[in-house]
N, C-alpha and C positions, 0 to 999 in steps of 0.2 A: 173451199166452202166452210170448213170448220173455223178457219181463221176469221172470216167475216162475221160469222155467228158470234164468236167470242168477243170481237170488237164491238158489235152492236150491244151485247149484254153488258160489257164493261161500260160503254157509254150510257146505257140506261141506268145502271147502278150509280154512276157518278152524277147523273142528272137528278135522280131521286134523292141522293145524299145532299146535293146542293139545295134542292127544293125543301127538304126537311130542315136544313140549317136556316134557310130563309124564313120558313114558318116559325121556327123557334125564336129567331130574332124579332120577327114581326109581333109575336105574342108578347115578348118582353117589352117592346115599344108600346104596345097597346096597354099593357098593365101600367107602365109608367105614365101614359097619358091619362088613364083613369085616376091614378093616384094624384097627378097634378091637378086635374079638375076638382077632385075632392078637396085637396089642399086649398085651391083658389076659392072654392065655395065657403069653406070654413074661415078662411082669411077675410073674405068680404063680409061675412056675418059678424066676425069679431070687430072689424073696422067700423061697421055700421053701428054696432052696439056701443063701441067706445065713443064714436062721434055723438051718438044720441045722449050718452051719459054726460059727456063733456058739455054739450049744449044745455042740458037740463041743469047741470051744476052751475054753469056760468049765468044762466037765466035767473036762478034763485039768488045769486049773490050780487046781481046788478041793481 
């Protein structure tokens, strides 16, 4: 009986460790996704501003 109890506890500990590892990795991935969305938003705004500036500049010189 003692052996089965130890095996179950060991299995539970390993499952919890694996779950914690998964949560940590998922948190890193989520942070990376948030950073990527922020970067894409900033990049789109920069590209739009650059396009608008180039269009206005070209319009004035034509």
